[in-house]
C-alpha positions in Angstrom: 37.9 31.1 -26.4 38.7 27.5 -27.4 36.5 25.7 -29.9 34.7 22.6 -28.7 36.1 19.4 -30.1 33.9 17.5 -32.6 32.6 14.1 -31.6 31.9 11.0 -33.8 28.4 10.3 -34.9 26.8 7.4 -33.0 25.7 5.8 -36.3 28.4 6.5 -38.9 31.3 7.8 -36.7 31.8 11.0 -38.8 32.8 14.0 -36.8 30.0 16.5 -36.0 29.4 19.4 -33.6 25.8 18.6 -32.6 25.1 18.1 -28.9 22.7 15.1 -29.4 25.4 12.6 -30.6 24.3 12.4 -34.3 25.6 14.1 -37.4 23.2 16.1 -39.6 22.5 13.0 -41.8 21.3 11.0 -38.9 19.2 13.5 -36.9 16.2 11.3 -37.5 17.6 8.8 -35.0 17.4 11.3 -32.1 14.7 10.2 -29.6 12.8 12.2 -27.0 13.3 9.6 -24.2 14.3 12.2 -21.7 11.2 14.2 -22.5 9.1 11.1 -22.1 10.6 10.4 -18.7 9.9 14.0 -17.6 6.3 13.8 -18.8 5.8 10.6 -16.7 6.9 12.5 -13.6 7.0 10.9 -10.2 7.1 7.2 -9.7 3.5 7.1 -8.7 2.5 8.3 -12.2 4.3 5.5 -14.0 2.3 2.6 -15.3 4.2 -0.2 -13.5 3.7 1.2 -10.0 0.0 1.0 -9.0 -1.4 3.0 -6.2 -2.1 -0.3 -4.4 1.5 -1.3 -4.7 2.8 2.1 -3.3 0.4 1.9 -0.4 1.2 -1.7 0.4 4.9 -1.1 0.0 4.8 1.3 3.0 2.7 -1.2 5.0 5.2 -4.0 4.2 8.1 -1.9 5.5 6.2 -1.1 8.7 5.3 -4.8 9.2 9.0 -5.8 8.8 10.1 -2.9 11.1 12.5 -1.9 8.3 14.5 -5.1 8.6 15.2 -7.6 5.8 12.7 -10.5 6.2 15.1 -13.0 4.6 18.0 -12.1 6.9 15.7 -12.1 9.9 14.6 -15.6 9.1 18.3 -16.7 9.2 18.8 -14.9 12.5 20.6 -11.9 11.1 19.7 -8.2 11.7 20.0 -6.3 8.4 18.3 -3.1 7.4 16.0 -3.7 4.4 15.5 -1.2 1.5 13.7 -3.1 -1.2 10.1 -4.2 -1.5 9.9 -7.4 -3.4 7.0 -9.5 -4.9 7.1 -13.0 -3.5 5.5 -14.3 -6.6 6.7 -12.0 -9.5 4.1 -10.1 -11.4 5.4 -11.8 -14.5 4.3 -15.1 -13.1 0.8 -13.9 -12.0 1.7 -12.3 -8.6 -0.3 -9.3 -7.4 0.4 -6.1 -5.5 -1.4 -7.4 -2.4 0.3 -7.0 0.9 0.4 -10.8 1.3 2.6 -11.0 -1.8 5.2 -8.4 -0.7 8.3 -8.8 1.4 10.9 -6.3 2.6 14.4 -7.3 1.7 18.0 -5.9 1.8 19.7 -5.2 -1.5 21.8 -8.4 -1.3 18.8 -10.7 -0.7 16.8 -9.0 -3.3 19.6 -9.4 -5.9 19.9 -13.1 -4.9 16.2 -13.7 -5.3 16.0 -11.9 -8.6 18.9 -13.9 -10.0 17.2 -17.1 -8.9 14.0 -16.1 -10.6 15.9 -15.2 -13.8 17.7 -18.5 -14.0 14.3 -20.3 -13.5 12.7 -18.2 -16.2 15.5 -19.2 -18.7 15.2 -22.9 -17.7 18.7 -23.2 -16.2 17.5 -24.6 -12.9 18.3 -23.5 -9.3 21.0 -21.3 -7.9 23.9 -21.9 -5.6 23.8 -18.4 -4.1 
């Protein structure tokens, strides 16, 4: 049976045979991120998704009839798949239904990019 090739350490680049990416000298750098994610479990158990948000997300989708609200306003029919905060939570927005909108991936990416530019002080967007 062939021997498995040794890989370089993520820190010092020395060859090692460990499956976690670090040589014996750098084992203290191994984290338990995967275990942390498994412990959190489903999305509903994670801190950033409140029960109110998860409930209102479904109501938002039903209100929009599954269509992107931004595209619908422009006269287009596009299936939505993202629930977006109109006023971002980082700017004081809430998880209330009135602050949520149902968007397609393209419109959500455009809106997120515009918000990012504004947060960095670079002005508006040409998207």
